[in-house]
MDAnalysis code that builds the backbone (N, CA, C; Angstrom):
import MDAnalysis as mda
import numpy as np

u = mda.Universe.empty(747, n_residues=249, atom_resindex=np.repeat(np.arange(249), 3), trajectory=True)
u.add_TopologyAttr("name", ["N", "CA", "C"] * 249)
u.add_TopologyAttr("resid", np.arange(1, 250))
u.add_TopologyAttr("resname", ["MET", "ASN", "LYS", "HIS", "LYS", "GLY", "MET", "THR", "LEU", "THR", "GLU", "VAL", "LEU", "ILE", "ALA", "LEU", "GLY", "VAL", "VAL", "GLY", "VAL", "LEU", "ALA", "ALA", "ILE", "SER", "ILE", "PRO", "GLN", "ILE", "ASN", "LYS", "VAL", "LYS", "PRO", "ASN", "GLN", "GLU", "MET", "ILE", "LYS", "PHE", "LYS", "LYS", "VAL", "PHE", "SER", "ILE", "THR", "GLN", "ARG", "VAL", "VAL", "SER", "GLU", "LEU", "VAL", "HIS", "ASP", "ASP", "ASP", "LEU", "TYR", "PRO", "ASP", "ILE", "LYS", "GLY", "GLU", "PRO", "TYR", "ASN", "SER", "GLY", "LEU", "SER", "ASN", "ILE", "ASP", "PHE", "VAL", "ALA", "GLU", "VAL", "HIS", "GLY", "VAL", "ARG", "TYR", "SER", "GLY", "ASP", "GLU", "LYS", "PHE", "CYS", "LYS", "LEU", "PHE", "ALA", "SER", "ARG", "MET", "GLN", "VAL", "VAL", "GLY", "LYS", "VAL", "ASP", "CYS", "SER", "HIS", "THR", "SER", "TYR", "GLU", "LYS", "GLU", "ASP", "VAL", "ASP", "ASN", "TYR", "GLY", "ASP", "ASN", "SER", "ASP", "THR", "GLN", "GLU", "ASN", "TYR", "THR", "LYS", "VAL", "THR", "PHE", "ASP", "PRO", "ASN", "PHE", "THR", "THR", "VAL", "ASP", "GLY", "ILE", "GLN", "TRP", "CYS", "LEU", "PRO", "ILE", "THR", "ASP", "PHE", "SER", "ALA", "GLY", "SER", "GLU", "ASP", "SER", "ALA", "GLN", "GLU", "ILE", "ALA", "ILE", "ASP", "VAL", "ASN", "GLY", "ASN", "SER", "GLY", "TYR", "ASN", "CYS", "PHE", "ALA", "SER", "ASP", "TYR", "SER", "TYR", "ASN", "SER", "SER", "VAL", "ASP", "THR", "GLU", "THR", "GLN", "TYR", "CYS", "LYS", "ASN", "PRO", "ASP", "ARG", "PHE", "ILE", "ILE", "LYS", "VAL", "ASN", "ARG", "SER", "GLY", "ASP", "VAL", "TRP", "VAL", "ASP", "GLY", "ASP", "VAL", "GLU", "LYS", "LYS", "TYR", "LEU", "GLU", "SER", "ASN", "LYS", "THR", "THR", "LYS", "SER", "TYR", "LYS", "GLN", "ILE", "LEU", "LYS", "GLU", "ILE", "GLU", "GLU", "GLY", "LYS", "GLY", "ASP", "GLU"])
u.atoms.positions = np.array([
    [-62.642, -8.095, 25.179],
    [-61.587, -7.559, 24.463],
    [-59.931, -7.705, 25.087],
    [-59.504, -8.087, 24.584],
    [-57.793, -8.408, 25.370],
    [-57.158, -7.202, 24.775],
    [-56.561, -6.596, 26.035],
    [-55.810, -5.158, 25.088],
    [-54.691, -5.921, 25.624],
    [-54.030, -4.913, 24.902],
    [-51.845, -5.687, 24.664],
    [-51.219, -3.824, 24.740],
    [-50.706, -4.102, 25.747],
    [-50.252, -2.630, 26.368],
    [-48.399, -3.070, 25.352],
    [-48.197, -1.609, 25.070],
    [-46.953, -1.347, 23.956],
    [-46.043, -0.943, 25.025],
    [-44.225, -1.328, 24.499],
    [-44.240, -1.109, 25.055],
    [-43.541, 0.917, 25.455],
    [-43.554, 1.459, 26.614],
    [-43.413, 3.012, 26.508],
    [-41.835, 3.556, 25.626],
    [-41.416, 4.557, 24.727],
    [-40.573, 5.342, 24.518],
    [-39.417, 5.286, 25.453],
    [-39.562, 5.512, 27.089],
    [-38.477, 4.745, 28.236],
    [-37.906, 3.442, 27.887],
    [-39.110, 2.538, 27.777],
    [-38.690, 1.346, 27.469],
    [-37.663, 0.642, 26.664],
    [-38.512, 1.422, 25.029],
    [-37.580, 1.326, 24.293],
    [-36.370, 1.498, 24.054],
    [-35.953, 2.953, 24.647],
    [-34.517, 3.326, 24.881],
    [-33.706, 2.866, 25.816],
    [-34.268, 1.937, 26.924],
    [-33.723, 1.522, 27.793],
    [-33.083, -0.048, 27.288],
    [-34.296, -0.378, 26.418],
    [-33.426, -1.647, 25.278],
    [-32.825, -1.278, 24.372],
    [-32.845, -0.576, 23.295],
    [-31.938, -0.286, 22.416],
    [-30.227, 0.324, 23.389],
    [-30.027, 1.014, 24.739],
    [-29.313, 1.523, 25.155],
    [-28.506, -0.317, 25.544],
    [-29.204, -1.413, 26.418],
    [-28.698, -2.515, 26.510],
    [-27.874, -3.309, 25.150],
    [-28.974, -3.115, 24.514],
    [-28.113, -3.673, 22.852],
    [-27.187, -3.231, 22.958],
    [-26.676, -1.659, 22.772],
    [-25.731, -1.595, 22.275],
    [-24.514, -1.269, 23.227],
    [-24.507, -1.640, 24.346],
    [-23.775, -2.221, 25.439],
    [-23.109, -3.740, 25.504],
    [-24.415, -4.310, 24.528],
    [-23.279, -5.947, 24.869],
    [-23.134, -5.925, 23.179],
    [-23.683, -5.405, 22.004],
    [-22.536, -4.742, 20.516],
    [-20.985, -4.269, 21.244],
    [-21.153, -3.617, 22.020],
    [-20.211, -2.748, 22.349],
    [-18.955, -4.283, 23.170],
    [-19.185, -4.895, 23.618],
    [-18.345, -6.008, 24.580],
    [-18.236, -6.931, 23.358],
    [-19.109, -7.431, 22.806],
    [-18.673, -8.645, 22.023],
    [-18.316, -8.587, 20.472],
    [-18.707, -7.108, 19.983],
    [-17.939, -7.029, 18.500],
    [-16.327, -7.506, 18.634],
    [-15.607, -6.471, 20.063],
    [-14.130, -6.659, 19.811],
    [-13.883, -8.297, 20.192],
    [-14.556, -8.881, 20.763],
    [-14.124, -10.496, 21.350],
    [-14.507, -10.765, 20.127],
    [-15.593, -10.851, 19.415],
    [-15.683, -11.398, 17.316],
    [-14.429, -11.453, 16.895],
    [-14.146, -10.220, 16.756],
    [-13.211, -9.928, 16.061],
    [-11.986, -10.331, 16.472],
    [-11.517, -10.715, 17.683],
    [-10.365, -11.877, 17.719],
    [-9.992, -12.770, 17.316],
    [-11.376, -13.334, 17.402],
    [-11.822, -15.007, 16.773],
    [-11.876, -15.136, 15.058],
    [-12.070, -13.631, 14.572],
    [-12.156, -13.965, 13.363],
    [-10.994, -14.135, 12.403],
    [-11.233, -15.288, 11.585],
    [-10.074, -15.636, 10.584],
    [-8.974, -14.833, 9.870],
    [-8.454, -14.648, 9.888],
    [-7.381, -13.629, 9.452],
    [-7.275, -14.716, 7.698],
    [-7.863, -14.088, 6.551],
    [-8.194, -14.871, 5.903],
    [-7.185, -15.107, 4.425],
    [-6.277, -13.813, 4.553],
    [-5.276, -14.004, 3.982],
    [-4.258, -14.590, 4.524],
    [-3.849, -14.724, 5.814],
    [-2.893, -15.731, 6.061],
    [-3.135, -17.208, 5.969],
    [-4.410, -17.907, 5.821],
    [-4.757, -18.918, 5.332],
    [-4.923, -19.045, 4.308],
    [-4.771, -18.115, 3.402],
    [-4.778, -18.202, 2.029],
    [-3.250, -18.443, 1.374],
    [-2.475, -17.816, 2.324],
    [-0.897, -17.410, 2.102],
    [-0.481, -19.100, 2.555],
    [-0.770, -19.328, 3.786],
    [-0.445, -20.743, 4.246],
    [-0.455, -22.065, 2.706],
    [-2.031, -21.504, 2.042],
    [-2.703, -22.798, 1.338],
    [-1.249, -22.511, 0.629],
    [-0.888, -21.255, -0.307],
    [-0.547, -21.129, -1.381],
    [0.931, -21.258, -1.709],
    [1.631, -21.483, -0.542],
    [3.341, -21.687, 0.219],
    [3.292, -23.562, 0.454],
    [2.398, -23.848, 0.585],
    [2.397, -25.312, 0.630],
    [1.919, -25.633, -1.074],
    [0.948, -25.123, -1.971],
    [0.957, -25.832, -3.514],
    [2.335, -25.530, -4.118],
    [2.924, -24.276, -3.520],
    [3.768, -24.121, -4.173],
    [5.322, -25.027, -4.097],
    [5.377, -25.190, -2.807],
    [6.426, -26.351, -1.825],
    [5.978, -27.848, -3.103],
    [4.935, -27.980, -2.813],
    [4.517, -29.687, -3.371],
    [4.893, -29.404, -4.931],
    [4.027, -28.061, -5.472],
    [4.484, -28.192, -7.220],
    [5.770, -28.536, -7.863],
    [6.715, -27.179, -6.839],
    [8.164, -27.170, -7.037],
    [8.758, -28.538, -7.095],
    [8.804, -29.071, -5.582],
    [8.659, -30.777, -6.003],
    [8.251, -31.699, -6.626],
    [7.919, -31.746, -7.240],
    [7.306, -32.904, -8.088],
    [7.960, -32.404, -9.413],
    [8.376, -31.200, -9.965],
    [8.674, -30.763, -11.044],
    [10.336, -31.041, -10.806],
    [10.697, -30.467, -9.918],
    [12.325, -30.363, -9.906],
    [12.648, -32.216, -10.055],
    [12.167, -32.699, -9.250],
    [12.259, -34.655, -8.922],
    [11.943, -34.877, -10.305],
    [11.400, -34.673, -10.905],
    [10.649, -35.284, -12.333],
    [12.257, -35.639, -13.115],
    [12.445, -36.680, -13.181],
    [13.425, -37.160, -14.735],
    [13.017, -36.778, -16.000],
    [11.853, -36.768, -16.070],
    [11.649, -36.478, -17.220],
    [11.433, -35.003, -17.664],
    [11.246, -34.510, -16.807],
    [10.602, -33.190, -16.675],
    [12.473, -32.148, -16.684],
    [13.088, -32.175, -15.843],
    [14.348, -31.996, -15.535],
    [15.609, -32.852, -14.838],
    [15.612, -33.740, -16.357],
    [17.039, -34.877, -15.915],
    [18.563, -34.131, -15.367],
    [18.868, -34.817, -14.259],
    [20.555, -34.176, -13.425],
    [21.068, -34.170, -14.899],
    [22.081, -33.383, -15.179],
    [23.216, -33.008, -15.552],
    [24.582, -33.266, -14.862],
    [25.234, -34.049, -15.272],
    [26.071, -34.738, -13.758],
    [27.411, -33.247, -14.753],
    [27.756, -32.778, -13.432],
    [29.504, -31.992, -14.513],
    [28.896, -30.256, -14.577],
    [27.520, -30.114, -15.082],
    [27.198, -28.989, -15.055],
    [26.348, -28.642, -14.019],
    [26.981, -28.097, -12.956],
    [25.694, -27.430, -11.653],
    [24.895, -26.195, -12.328],
    [25.340, -25.728, -13.754],
    [24.525, -24.431, -13.626],
    [23.158, -24.688, -14.771],
    [23.355, -26.063, -15.454],
    [22.303, -26.796, -16.262],
    [21.590, -27.829, -15.609],
    [21.545, -27.773, -13.739],
    [20.539, -28.840, -13.408],
    [19.661, -28.254, -13.051],
    [18.802, -29.475, -12.195],
    [17.637, -28.581, -11.440],
    [16.517, -28.160, -12.200],
    [16.163, -26.620, -12.104],
    [15.232, -25.731, -12.914],
    [16.306, -25.077, -13.860],
    [17.508, -25.399, -14.080],
    [17.853, -25.023, -14.446],
    [18.074, -25.133, -16.259],
    [17.601, -26.453, -16.222],
    [17.863, -27.479, -17.904],
    [16.768, -26.962, -18.168],
    [16.719, -26.201, -18.828],
    [15.863, -25.452, -19.831],
    [16.534, -26.007, -20.772],
    [17.149, -26.717, -21.756],
    [16.869, -26.815, -23.067],
    [16.524, -28.465, -23.339],
    [16.885, -29.086, -22.189],
    [16.124, -30.399, -21.811],
    [14.253, -30.146, -22.662],
    [13.564, -30.526, -23.426],
    [12.250, -30.612, -24.126],
    [11.886, -31.583, -23.485],
    [10.772, -31.740, -22.739],
    [9.944, -32.254, -21.545],
    [8.896, -32.402, -22.860],
    [8.685, -33.540, -22.670],
    [6.630, -33.628, -23.397],
    [5.936, -34.270, -22.712],
    [4.657, -33.460, -21.896],
    [3.683, -33.979, -21.106],
    [2.450, -34.207, -22.224],
    [1.925, -35.369, -22.147],
    [0.059, -34.890, -22.902],
    [0.867, -34.569, -24.041],
    [1.721, -34.425, -25.403],
    [1.602, -33.734, -26.576],
    [2.406, -32.690, -26.484],
    [2.232, -31.910, -25.227],
    [2.848, -30.330, -25.181],
    [4.098, -30.881, -24.660],
    [4.905, -29.935, -25.643],
    [6.149, -29.343, -25.334],
    [6.996, -28.384, -24.496],
    [7.797, -28.382, -23.691],
    [8.623, -27.409, -22.635],
    [9.945, -27.365, -22.890],
    [10.267, -26.008, -23.217],
    [11.658, -25.809, -23.126],
    [11.650, -24.180, -22.959],
    [12.597, -23.929, -22.403],
    [13.121, -22.864, -22.637],
    [12.992, -21.717, -21.474],
    [12.824, -20.389, -21.419],
    [12.573, -19.689, -20.343],
    [11.144, -19.446, -19.637],
    [10.255, -20.014, -20.856],
    [8.839, -20.283, -20.021],
    [8.689, -21.920, -19.947],
    [9.656, -22.481, -19.463],
    [9.438, -23.460, -19.214],
    [9.075, -24.168, -17.726],
    [9.606, -23.265, -16.730],
    [9.160, -23.386, -15.257],
    [7.629, -23.315, -15.014],
    [6.955, -21.890, -15.858],
    [6.105, -21.519, -15.928],
    [5.047, -22.194, -16.311],
    [5.286, -22.684, -17.303],
    [4.179, -23.303, -17.830],
    [3.807, -24.727, -17.574],
    [4.911, -25.191, -17.142],
    [4.987, -26.551, -16.340],
    [4.358, -26.196, -14.721],
    [4.557, -25.397, -14.226],
    [3.933, -25.094, -12.887],
    [1.986, -24.617, -13.269],
    [1.693, -23.939, -14.350],
    [0.867, -23.809, -14.500],
    [0.063, -25.247, -14.779],
    [0.647, -25.920, -15.586],
    [-0.413, -27.256, -15.556],
    [-0.183, -28.301, -14.375],
    [0.231, -27.668, -13.836],
    [0.064, -28.866, -12.077],
    [-1.427, -28.371, -11.522],
    [-1.780, -26.718, -11.993],
    [-2.429, -26.303, -11.919],
    [-4.333, -25.717, -12.144],
    [-5.663, -25.413, -11.755],
    [-6.780, -25.440, -12.076],
    [-6.824, -23.841, -12.289],
    [-6.505, -23.775, -13.546],
    [-6.648, -22.724, -13.949],
    [-7.794, -22.124, -14.888],
    [-8.152, -20.938, -15.007],
    [-9.300, -20.355, -14.879],
    [-8.715, -19.238, -16.400],
    [-9.450, -19.543, -17.684],
    [-8.583, -18.402, -18.613],
    [-7.322, -18.905, -18.882],
    [-6.713, -17.997, -19.549],
    [-5.472, -17.760, -20.555],
    [-3.715, -18.416, -19.157],
    [-3.001, -19.366, -20.099],
    [-2.082, -19.146, -19.393],
    [-1.046, -18.292, -19.853],
    [-0.545, -16.951, -19.682],
    [0.290, -15.946, -20.370],
    [1.319, -16.195, -20.075],
    [3.128, -17.151, -20.382],
    [3.896, -17.202, -19.661],
    [5.279, -16.224, -20.784],
    [4.299, -15.221, -21.313],
    [5.288, -15.231, -22.786],
    [6.273, -13.084, -22.024],
    [5.660, -13.301, -20.739],
    [6.071, -11.770, -20.012],
    [6.431, -11.840, -19.186],
    [7.540, -10.957, -18.702],
    [7.992, -10.966, -16.780],
    [6.444, -10.430, -16.375],
    [5.929, -11.449, -15.188],
    [4.994, -10.979, -15.141],
    [5.179, -9.845, -13.744],
    [6.349, -10.330, -13.235],
    [5.875, -9.062, -11.816],
    [7.915, -8.711, -11.925],
    [7.992, -7.464, -11.592],
    [9.239, -6.851, -11.554],
    [9.090, -5.500, -10.602],
    [10.558, -4.965, -9.601],
    [10.346, -4.182, -8.534],
    [11.449, -3.446, -9.354],
    [11.091, -2.595, -9.346],
    [12.540, -1.243, -10.118],
    [12.624, 0.396, -9.138],
    [14.002, 0.443, -8.710],
    [13.550, 1.541, -7.839],
    [13.517, 2.967, -8.587],
    [13.182, 3.658, -7.891],
    [12.390, 5.047, -8.646],
    [13.055, 6.149, -7.930],
    [13.858, 7.286, -8.402],
    [14.039, 8.416, -7.717],
    [13.241, 9.354, -8.062],
    [12.738, 9.944, -7.711],
    [11.680, 10.963, -8.030],
    [12.157, 12.512, -7.307],
    [11.889, 13.342, -8.166],
    [12.849, 14.493, -7.812],
    [11.022, 15.888, -7.893],
    [10.199, 15.518, -7.879],
    [8.883, 15.840, -7.826],
    [9.035, 17.192, -8.258],
    [8.620, 17.888, -7.647],
    [8.143, 19.804, -8.802],
    [9.593, 20.688, -8.119],
    [9.790, 19.857, -6.980],
    [11.749, 20.641, -6.252],
    [12.428, 19.559, -6.571],
    [13.596, 20.077, -7.494],
    [14.633, 19.061, -7.813],
    [15.412, 18.685, -6.546],
    [15.519, 20.014, -5.438],
    [16.343, 19.319, -4.217],
    [15.927, 18.552, -3.710],
    [14.240, 18.149, -3.370],
    [13.915, 17.408, -2.736],
    [13.498, 15.565, -3.164],
    [14.850, 14.945, -3.074],
    [14.358, 13.034, -3.666],
    [13.989, 12.468, -2.869],
    [12.757, 11.302, -3.099],
    [12.386, 10.892, -2.509],
    [12.302, 9.004, -3.204],
    [12.822, 8.281, -3.011],
    [12.964, 7.344, -2.721],
    [11.650, 6.454, -3.108],
    [10.761, 5.184, -3.720],
    [10.433, 4.434, -3.534],
    [10.253, 3.049, -4.640],
    [9.941, 2.248, -4.930],
    [10.074, 1.249, -5.424],
    [8.716, 0.661, -5.918],
    [8.778, 1.165, -7.920],
    [7.371, 0.568, -8.577],
    [7.649, -0.863, -8.301],
    [6.236, -1.259, -8.438],
    [6.052, -2.702, -8.994],
    [4.926, -3.108, -9.666],
    [5.655, -3.653, -10.925],
    [4.400, -4.268, -11.744],
    [4.359, -5.407, -11.414],
    [2.498, -5.667, -11.444],
    [2.647, -6.902, -11.100],
    [0.889, -7.322, -12.384],
    [1.278, -8.184, -12.826],
    [0.901, -8.305, -14.310],
    [0.758, -10.049, -14.037],
    [-0.476, -10.875, -13.543],
    [0.057, -12.259, -13.679],
    [0.326, -12.782, -14.604],
    [0.847, -14.098, -14.694],
    [0.747, -15.094, -16.221],
    [-0.457, -16.133, -15.636],
    [-1.282, -16.321, -14.579],
    [-2.584, -17.044, -14.898],
    [-3.073, -16.219, -13.584],
    [-4.105, -17.209, -13.476],
    [-5.329, -17.366, -11.823],
    [-6.246, -18.320, -12.411],
    [-5.863, -19.201, -10.944],
    [-7.027, -20.334, -10.502],
    [-7.756, -19.895, -9.832],
    [-8.748, -21.414, -10.495],
    [-10.179, -21.366, -10.186],
    [-10.654, -21.048, -8.613],
    [-9.484, -20.715, -7.451],
    [-9.627, -20.495, -6.254],
    [-9.901, -18.152, -6.127],
    [-8.800, -17.832, -7.297],
    [-9.275, -16.678, -7.576],
    [-7.894, -16.177, -6.856],
    [-6.479, -16.587, -7.048],
    [-5.428, -16.542, -6.607],
    [-4.560, -15.823, -7.950],
    [-4.024, -14.821, -8.186],
    [-3.410, -14.735, -9.017],
    [-1.495, -15.044, -9.030],
    [-1.408, -15.426, -10.233],
    [0.295, -15.999, -9.684],
    [1.123, -15.614, -11.046],
    [2.366, -14.770, -10.390],
    [3.171, -14.054, -11.156],
    [4.597, -15.024, -10.742],
    [5.064, -15.831, -11.696],
    [6.003, -16.699, -11.584],
    [7.242, -16.111, -13.207],
    [8.335, -16.927, -12.557],
    [10.205, -16.037, -12.628],
    [9.698, -16.986, -14.559],
    [10.297, -15.647, -15.201],
    [10.491, -16.384, -16.508],
    [12.004, -16.453, -16.773],
    [12.432, -17.560, -16.741],
    [13.601, -17.204, -16.709],
    [14.267, -19.065, -16.355],
    [15.894, -19.181, -16.666],
    [16.729, -20.280, -16.511],
    [16.972, -20.499, -15.363],
    [17.133, -19.549, -14.288],
    [17.442, -20.274, -13.065],
    [18.973, -20.600, -12.771],
    [19.350, -19.864, -14.014],
    [21.063, -20.311, -13.791],
    [21.697, -19.214, -13.194],
    [21.277, -18.137, -13.384],
    [22.208, -16.895, -13.237],
    [22.534, -17.099, -11.429],
    [24.094, -16.818, -10.711],
    [24.328, -17.061, -9.698],
    [25.048, -18.351, -8.883],
    [25.035, -17.966, -7.682],
    [24.826, -19.389, -6.902],
    [23.748, -19.775, -6.904],
    [23.944, -21.701, -6.404],
    [22.789, -22.394, -6.461],
    [21.654, -21.579, -5.443],
    [22.249, -20.936, -4.854],
    [21.200, -20.691, -3.663],
    [20.474, -19.155, -4.257],
    [20.708, -18.598, -5.057],
    [20.360, -17.668, -5.783],
    [18.518, -17.879, -6.007],
    [18.311, -16.914, -5.856],
    [16.320, -16.871, -6.157],
    [15.817, -16.171, -6.246],
    [14.596, -17.405, -7.467],
    [14.281, -16.325, -7.986],
    [13.008, -15.928, -7.341],
    [11.453, -14.988, -7.789],
    [10.906, -14.904, -6.910],
    [9.503, -15.099, -7.432],
    [8.159, -15.614, -6.838],
    [7.156, -15.754, -7.207],
    [6.383, -15.200, -6.820],
    [5.391, -14.326, -7.375],
    [4.984, -13.040, -6.232],
    [3.187, -13.351, -6.580],
    [2.253, -13.402, -5.335],
    [0.962, -14.230, -5.566],
    [0.434, -13.173, -5.354],
    [-1.169, -13.236, -5.966],
    [-1.922, -12.351, -4.803],
    [-3.117, -13.209, -4.693],
    [-3.545, -13.077, -3.245],
    [-4.291, -14.227, -2.747],
    [-5.997, -13.952, -2.888],
    [-6.081, -12.548, -3.114],
    [-7.275, -11.686, -3.232],
    [-7.419, -12.078, -4.800],
    [-6.946, -11.887, -6.012],
    [-7.319, -11.579, -7.346],
    [-7.174, -10.194, -6.860],
    [-7.974, -10.058, -8.210],
    [-8.712, -8.136, -7.689],
    [-9.169, -7.766, -6.661],
    [-9.469, -8.585, -6.241],
    [-10.220, -7.941, -4.989],
    [-9.272, -7.468, -4.107],
    [-9.535, -6.974, -2.630],
    [-8.642, -6.379, -2.027],
    [-7.882, -5.443, -1.204],
    [-7.103, -5.546, -0.772],
    [-6.165, -4.240, -1.287],
    [-5.083, -4.121, -2.187],
    [-4.637, -5.580, -2.401],
    [-3.695, -5.432, -3.644],
    [-2.520, -4.680, -3.142],
    [-1.937, -4.964, -2.224],
    [-0.642, -4.414, -1.634],
    [0.271, -5.652, -0.944],
    [1.295, -5.331, -1.085],
    [2.497, -6.370, -0.594],
    [2.786, -6.498, 0.856],
    [3.141, -7.828, 1.703],
    [3.274, -8.013, 3.019],
    [4.915, -7.560, 3.183],
    [5.789, -7.220, 2.024],
    [7.440, -7.371, 1.739],
    [7.555, -5.185, 2.503],
    [8.978, -5.855, 2.730],
    [9.063, -4.132, 3.179],
    [9.749, -2.963, 1.454],
    [8.532, -2.809, 1.583],
    [9.010, -2.126, -0.193],
    [7.973, -0.225, 0.458],
    [8.799, 0.637, 0.299],
    [8.428, 1.975, 0.703],
    [7.707, 2.546, -0.768],
    [6.808, 3.283, -0.630],
    [6.377, 3.974, -1.591],
    [6.181, 5.286, -1.643],
    [5.782, 5.774, -2.496],
    [6.048, 7.233, -2.616],
    [4.221, 7.733, -2.210],
    [4.163, 8.168, -1.433],
    [2.506, 8.782, -1.079],
    [1.691, 9.079, -2.779],
    [2.780, 9.418, -3.397],
    [2.241, 10.947, -4.412],
    [1.703, 9.158, -5.982],
    [2.699, 8.568, -5.694],
    [2.104, 7.544, -6.102],
    [0.983, 6.410, -6.458],
    [1.616, 6.109, -4.710],
    [0.764, 4.966, -4.720],
    [0.278, 4.758, -3.075],
    [-0.713, 5.980, -2.973],
    [-1.397, 6.120, -1.446],
    [-1.953, 4.599, -1.063],
    [-2.696, 4.484, -1.346],
    [-3.180, 3.168, -1.044],
    [-2.053, 1.857, -0.723],
    [-1.323, 1.897, -1.286],
    [-0.359, 0.676, -0.805],
    [0.099, 1.237, -0.283],
    [0.672, 2.169, 0.470],
    [1.647, 2.845, 0.944],
    [1.073, 2.880, 2.915],
    [-0.207, 2.696, 2.599],
    [-0.976, 2.617, 3.740],
    [-1.629, 1.104, 4.105],
    [-0.719, 0.249, 3.807],
    [-1.870, -1.122, 3.383],
    [-2.277, -1.746, 4.370],
    [-3.432, -1.957, 4.861],
    [-4.195, -2.208, 6.292],
    [-4.087, -3.816, 6.304],
    [-3.702, -4.377, 5.230],
    [-4.162, -5.799, 5.590],
    [-3.430, -6.694, 3.759],
    [-2.437, -6.789, 3.949],
    [-1.104, -7.100, 2.599],
    [-2.165, -8.490, 2.183],
    [-2.303, -8.658, 0.752],
    [-2.377, -9.810, 0.027],
    [-1.747, -10.198, -1.139],
    [-0.500, -9.430, -1.155],
    [0.460, -9.951, -1.945],
    [1.488, -10.702, -1.078],
    [2.347, -11.310, -1.831],
    [3.436, -11.992, -0.981],
    [4.645, -12.641, -2.314],
    [5.867, -12.788, -1.545],
    [6.865, -13.107, -2.173],
    [6.954, -14.639, -1.734],
    [7.207, -15.904, -2.489],
    [8.220, -16.766, -1.981],
    [8.866, -17.262, -3.366],
    [10.021, -17.562, -2.433],
    [10.791, -17.834, -3.482],
    [11.976, -18.832, -3.654],
    [12.198, -19.263, -4.629],
    [12.618, -20.900, -4.827],
    [14.099, -20.530, -5.763],
    [14.316, -21.947, -5.575],
    [16.211, -21.897, -6.019],
    [15.584, -22.597, -7.538],
    [17.255, -23.120, -7.942],
    [17.118, -24.045, -9.029],
    [16.932, -25.567, -8.288],
    [17.449, -25.607, -7.287],
    [17.266, -27.437, -6.623],
    [16.236, -27.500, -5.900],
    [15.183, -26.194, -5.971],
    [14.075, -26.946, -5.650],
    [13.694, -26.121, -4.169],
    [14.571, -25.556, -3.602],
    [14.263, -25.402, -2.190],
    [12.879, -23.907, -2.586],
    [12.319, -24.167, -1.618],
    [11.505, -23.184, -1.185],
    [11.179, -22.263, -0.142],
    [10.908, -21.073, 0.069],
    [11.643, -20.334, 1.436],
    [10.651, -18.847, 1.343],
    [10.473, -18.520, 2.305],
    [10.084, -16.847, 2.143],
    [11.531, -16.236, 2.922],
    [11.785, -14.980, 2.432],
    [12.395, -13.904, 3.119],
    [11.799, -12.695, 4.067],
    [10.369, -12.347, 4.042],
    [9.561, -11.503, 4.202],
    [9.081, -11.441, 5.913],
    [9.043, -10.904, 6.467],
    [8.478, -10.806, 8.131],
    [7.396, -11.208, 8.329],
    [6.222, -10.789, 7.640],
    [5.183, -10.927, 7.587],
    [5.362, -12.082, 6.886],
    [5.117, -12.871, 5.574],
    [5.477, -14.350, 5.426],
    [5.696, -14.690, 6.613],
    [7.198, -14.989, 7.107],
    [7.481, -15.692, 8.192],
    [6.166, -16.018, 8.685],
    [6.321, -14.750, 9.808],
    [4.774, -15.074, 10.954],
    [3.897, -15.395, 10.479],
    [3.475, -15.644, 9.215],
    [2.205, -16.427, 8.890],
    [2.425, -17.660, 8.685],
    [3.390, -17.763, 8.119],
    [3.561, -19.177, 8.026],
    [4.192, -20.033, 9.561],
    [4.855, -19.459, 10.561],
    [4.996, -19.562, 11.838],
    [3.970, -20.050, 13.011],
    [2.748, -19.037, 13.023],
    [1.539, -19.269, 13.460],
    [0.581, -20.364, 13.514],
    [0.421, -20.674, 14.647],
    [-0.428, -21.788, 14.329],
    [-2.168, -21.438, 14.552],
    [-2.216, -20.117, 15.130],
    [-3.706, -19.187, 15.591],
    [-3.964, -19.004, 13.879],
    [-4.927, -18.877, 13.562],
    [-4.914, -18.167, 11.633],
    [-6.034, -16.842, 11.972],
    [-6.170, -16.776, 13.644],
    [-7.074, -15.937, 13.674],
    [-6.805, -14.792, 13.929],
    [-4.921, -14.556, 13.826],
    [-4.113, -13.596, 14.428],
    [-4.618, -12.197, 13.066],
    [-4.756, -11.405, 13.430],
    [-4.806, -9.898, 12.257],
    [-3.559, -9.382, 12.016],
    [-3.140, -8.345, 11.618],
    [-1.720, -8.355, 10.066],
    [-1.558, -7.046, 11.525],
    [-2.395, -6.759, 12.113],
    [-1.857, -5.466, 13.428],
    [-0.820, -6.534, 14.410],
    [-1.409, -7.788, 14.661],
    [-0.841, -8.415, 15.972],
    [0.587, -9.385, 15.126],
    [0.196, -9.524, 14.018],
    [1.499, -10.062, 13.476],
    [2.710, -8.933, 13.318],
    [2.928, -7.475, 13.295],
    [3.103, -6.302, 13.081],
    [3.837, -5.961, 14.405],
    [2.539, -6.157, 15.497],
    [3.768, -6.026, 17.130],
    [4.690, -7.353, 17.407],
    [4.321, -8.522, 16.316],
    [5.241, -9.208, 16.983],
    [6.321, -9.390, 16.273],
    [6.612, -8.881, 14.859],
    [7.853, -8.546, 14.371],
    [8.611, -7.406, 15.371],
    [7.363, -6.004, 15.627],
    [8.161, -4.667, 16.247],
    [8.781, -5.500, 17.131],
    [8.762, -6.610, 18.309],
    [8.899, -6.784, 19.488],
    [10.119, -7.584, 19.309],
    [9.940, -8.015, 18.618],
    [10.818, -9.720, 18.263],
    [12.071, -8.391, 17.420],
    [12.486, -7.730, 17.276],
    [13.270, -6.995, 16.759],
    [13.243, -5.759, 17.908],
    [12.963, -5.823, 18.740],
    [13.508, -4.939, 20.041],
    [14.116, -6.078, 21.029],
    [13.759, -7.372, 20.916],
    [14.638, -7.585, 21.290],
    [16.200, -8.505, 21.020],
    [16.271, -8.249, 19.798],
    [17.957, -8.211, 19.349],
    [19.093, -7.696, 19.653],
])
C-alpha cells in the first residue's frame, strides 16, 4: 500500500509566505504595464471627432462656402438646408444631427437640448460670511454610440465671436460606468459633488471645434493623453508630468 505524505502546517505557511512575497513583487510591475483604458478611449474619440468634423465642413453639399460672409461660413452655415438620404438638416441642431448620422448610435438621437453646460455657482452655505465657489456641470448626452461612449454636442450656429471661437464637445468614454468626472480644471464644492472633487481617474473630456473645422484640446490632461506614446501611463503619472512641466516654466 502506498502512503502519501501530506504537507505539514509549517510547510503550508512557508508556501503561502512565498506566494505573498511573489505577489507583492509582481503586482506593482503588472500595474505599470496595465493599459490606461480612459486614455486609449479618449485618443480614439479625438481621432473620430477630427475625421467626422473634417468630413462635414469640407462637404459642399452640407456646408457650402458663402463668399463675403465669414460669419455664415463653414459650420456656421446653418441656413443652408442639407439633405442626406431624404433627411433634411438645418438650424441650430444641424451640426449635432449630421455628426450623429456619421456614428453608430444606440437608441435615440436628441439634439433638441443643450446637453452640456457649465455654470459658476456662489455657495454661501449655512454661514453667509463664508462663500465657496464651484462649477456646476450638467451632462445630458445627445446620443450614445455602440461602444458605450456618450456624446454632448453643441447646439449652436458656431457664429459667435471670431473665427477661432470654439464650441465644446463633451464626451464620457465610459458612459454611465466609471467615475463620471472631468479631466478639466473644474473645482467642486465637497458638499455638492464629493465624488467628482476627488476624481481618481477622469472619464469625461472636452474637445473644442470652431466653425472652420479645427479640432483641438485645451485641457492639460487631454493634451498629455494625446501626446503620450505610452498608453500604460496612469492618471497619476500624467498629473505628475503636468506638475513637473509647470515647475519648469
